[in-house]
C-alpha positions as a Python dict, from the first residue, in 0.01 Angstrom:
ca = {
    (1, 'N'): (0, 0, 0),
    (2, 'L'): (145, 292, -137),
    (3, 'S'): (53, 640, 7),
    (4, 'V'): (164, 980, -116),
    (5, 'N'): (176, 1297, 107),
    (6, 'N'): (194, 1622, -134),
    (7, 'T'): (415, 1858, -127),
    (8, 'L'): (229, 2154, 81),
    (9, 'T'): (279, 2538, -86),
    (10, 'S'): (135, 2826, 90),
    (11, 'T'): (197, 3196, -47),
    (12, 'T'): (220, 3479, 205),
    (13, 'N'): (214, 3831, 106),
    (14, 'T'): (349, 4106, 365),
    (15, 'T'): (394, 4485, 335),
    (16, 'I'): (581, 4651, 614),
    (17, 'C'): (790, 5025, 641),
    (18, 'S'): (1176, 5068, 570),
    (19, 'N'): (1219, 5149, 913),
    (20, 'Q'): (1106, 4747, 998),
    (21, 'L'): (1434, 4604, 807),
    (22, 'P'): (1527, 4369, 835),
    (23, 'Y'): (1197, 4167, 861),
    (24, 'S'): (1208, 3812, 1013),
    (25, 'W'): (1000, 3555, 897),
    (26, 'N'): (1041, 3133, 942),
    (27, 'G'): (1371, 3222, 1100),
    (28, 'Q'): (1502, 3418, 854),
    (29, 'S'): (1637, 3763, 821),
    (30, 'Y'): (1562, 3944, 482),
    (31, 'P'): (1681, 4293, 450),
    (32, 'I'): (1507, 4366, 122),
    (33, 'A'): (1196, 4388, -68),
    (34, 'G'): (1153, 4034, -270),
    (35, 'T'): (991, 3711, -312),
    (36, 'Y'): (1154, 3453, -32),
    (37, 'S'): (1067, 3071, -121),
    (38, 'V'): (1194, 2880, 162),
    (39, 'T'): (1138, 2450, 210),
    (40, 'L'): (1099, 2351, 563),
    (41, 'V'): (904, 1950, 660),
    (42, 'S'): (624, 1899, 708),
    (43, 'S'): (407, 1739, 928),
    (44, 'A'): (340, 1444, 711),
    (45, 'G'): (795, 1456, 667),
    (46, 'C'): (735, 1556, 317),
    (47, 'D'): (855, 1895, 139),
    (48, 'S'): (650, 2220, 232),
    (49, 'V'): (753, 2513, 17),
    (50, 'V'): (646, 2825, 140),
    (51, 'T'): (714, 3131, -32),
    (52, 'L'): (691, 3506, 136),
    (53, 'N'): (620, 3828, -155),
    (54, 'L'): (780, 4083, 85),
    (55, 'S'): (693, 4449, -31),
    (56, 'V'): (820, 4719, 138),
    (57, 'N'): (690, 5074, 128),
    (58, 'V'): (985, 5398, 253),
    (59, 'N'): (928, 5595, 491),
    (60, 'T'): (1005, 6012, 385),
    (61, 'T'): (1101, 6316, 513),
    (62, 'S'): (1009, 6658, 416),
    (63, 'I'): (1230, 7010, 546),
    (64, 'T'): (1017, 7346, 568),
    (65, 'N'): (1264, 7651, 572),
    (66, 'A'): (983, 7941, 685),
    (67, 'T'): (1110, 8265, 832),
    (68, 'I'): (901, 8524, 1022),
    (69, 'C'): (878, 8820, 1228),
    (70, 'V'): (791, 8770, 1582),
    (71, 'N'): (463, 8988, 1612),
    (72, 'Q'): (368, 8671, 1377),
    (73, 'L'): (365, 8392, 1630),
    (74, 'P'): (247, 8177, 1740),
    (75, 'Y'): (329, 8002, 1359),
    (76, 'T'): (96, 7724, 1237),
    (77, 'W'): (249, 7464, 1066),
    (78, 'N'): (87, 7108, 1004),
    (79, 'G'): (-175, 7184, 1237),
    (80, 'Q'): (65, 7248, 1559),
    (81, 'S'): (129, 7607, 1677),
    (82, 'Y'): (482, 7738, 1724),
    (83, 'N'): (606, 8022, 1975),
    (84, 'T'): (988, 7945, 1938),
    (85, 'A'): (1240, 7959, 1636),
    (86, 'G'): (1431, 7674, 1622),
    (87, 'P'): (1383, 7336, 1396),
    (88, 'H'): (1051, 7148, 1530),
    (89, 'I'): (1069, 6769, 1375),
    (90, 'V'): (755, 6606, 1382),
    (91, 'T'): (619, 6287, 1302),
    (92, 'L'): (313, 6175, 1083),
    (93, 'V'): (230, 5902, 849),
    (94, 'N'): (274, 5901, 511),
    (95, 'S'): (-35, 5786, 256),
    (96, 'A'): (199, 5417, 254),
    (97, 'G'): (112, 5410, 627),
    (98, 'C'): (479, 5479, 696),
    (99, 'D'): (669, 5734, 922),
    (100, 'S'): (647, 6081, 704),
    (101, 'V'): (893, 6311, 952),
    (102, 'A'): (925, 6629, 921),
    (103, 'T'): (1122, 6941, 981),
    (104, 'L'): (1002, 7279, 1044),
    (105, 'N'): (1321, 7505, 1040),
    (106, 'L'): (1181, 7826, 1208),
    (107, 'T'): (1317, 8135, 1221),
    (108, 'V'): (1210, 8493, 1399),
    (109, 'N'): (1278, 8766, 1310),
    (110, 'Q'): (1261, 9081, 1509),
    (111, 'N'): (1083, 9387, 1471),
    (112, 'T'): (1294, 9700, 1575),
    (113, 'S'): (1221, 10048, 1755),
    (114, 'S'): (1444, 10394, 1739),
    (115, 'I'): (1355, 10709, 1961),
    (116, 'T'): (1437, 11035, 1785),
    (117, 'N'): (1497, 11323, 2051),
    (118, 'T'): (1503, 11672, 1863),
    (119, 'T'): (1504, 12038, 1928),
    (120, 'I'): (1471, 12319, 1691),
    (121, 'C'): (1328, 12656, 1605),
    (122, 'S'): (972, 12769, 1536),
    (123, 'N'): (1155, 12941, 1196),
    (124, 'Q'): (1273, 12594, 1069),
    (125, 'L'): (981, 12440, 1056),
    (126, 'P'): (892, 12218, 871),
    (127, 'Y'): (1052, 11983, 1012),
    (128, 'N'): (1184, 11668, 762),
    (129, 'W'): (1194, 11327, 916),
    (130, 'N'): (1234, 10961, 726),
    (131, 'G'): (1086, 11138, 469),
    (132, 'Q'): (784, 11324, 615),
    (133, 'S'): (742, 11687, 671),
    (134, 'Y'): (658, 11804, 1073),
    (135, 'N'): (492, 12079, 1156),
    (136, 'T'): (399, 12091, 1530),
    (137, 'A'): (592, 11948, 1841),
    (138, 'G'): (493, 11571, 1994),
    (139, 'P'): (561, 11267, 1943),
    (140, 'H'): (493, 11127, 1581),
    (141, 'I'): (542, 10726, 1509),
    (142, 'V'): (585, 10618, 1176),
    (143, 'T'): (609, 10227, 1110),
    (144, 'L'): (916, 10133, 856),
    (145, 'V'): (1031, 9811, 758),
    (146, 'N'): (1372, 9715, 904),
    (147, 'S'): (1620, 9495, 733),
    (148, 'A'): (1478, 9165, 837),
    (149, 'G'): (1195, 9263, 630),
    (150, 'C'): (984, 9349, 1040),
    (151, 'D'): (824, 9645, 1139),
    (152, 'S'): (1056, 9896, 1211),
    (153, 'V'): (912, 10142, 1446),
    (154, 'A'): (1071, 10474, 1479),
    (155, 'T'): (926, 10736, 1734),
    (156, 'L'): (1043, 11178, 1695),
    (157, 'N'): (967, 11362, 1968),
    (158, 'L'): (1009, 11685, 1852),
    (159, 'A'): (986, 12032, 2072),
    (160, 'I'): (924, 12338, 1910),
    (161, 'N'): (1087, 12691, 2083),
    (162, 'Q'): (972, 13008, 1925),
    (163, 'N'): (1202, 13226, 1862),
    (164, 'T'): (1193, 13557, 2089),
    (165, 'S'): (1276, 13918, 1971),
    (166, 'S'): (1258, 14239, 2212),
    (167, 'I'): (1335, 14575, 2127),
    (168, 'T'): (1509, 14840, 2388),
    (169, 'N'): (1464, 15268, 2314),
    (170, 'T'): (1791, 15366, 2493),
    (171, 'T'): (1890, 15749, 2432),
    (172, 'I'): (2240, 15890, 2431),
    (173, 'C'): (2436, 16197, 2426),
    (174, 'S'): (2680, 16268, 2104),
    (175, 'N'): (2977, 16185, 2334),
    (176, 'Q'): (2870, 15844, 2441),
    (177, 'L'): (2906, 15754, 2063),
}
């Protein structure tokens, strides 16, 4: 009586992310995507051919460089708010279900301010400052743009002194000349 046991076969389809490599399967380690066949021994003592179809999806990375002014804080990126400069790193999930490491390099430029104190005589009016003419005393404030592209608030404290005049009536003798 001859009994013939069939060779068994099976196929395993597996998809992993690249950060999960090497992949271990049936006691073996697989470093890259591919099709791998292994012949094992079934419980009946016959060959059992198992096949692994290994697909590897890649992790992704991205870098975003952003420069803003301090008055634009907080800065919103990928649904998060950031209040400081520097690299900010988040790990998201890409369309393949793998890690997507996103880096925000955030530069925060400062606003600047300046104060100019000036006193002039009334006959020097109008006074020209930062391309503007002023006819009155007081603080005059203009918002300009600094070299970093941010606000530069400039204040002119202008004081105006009045001119004075006087008349002196004097009588003298000719020998006093």
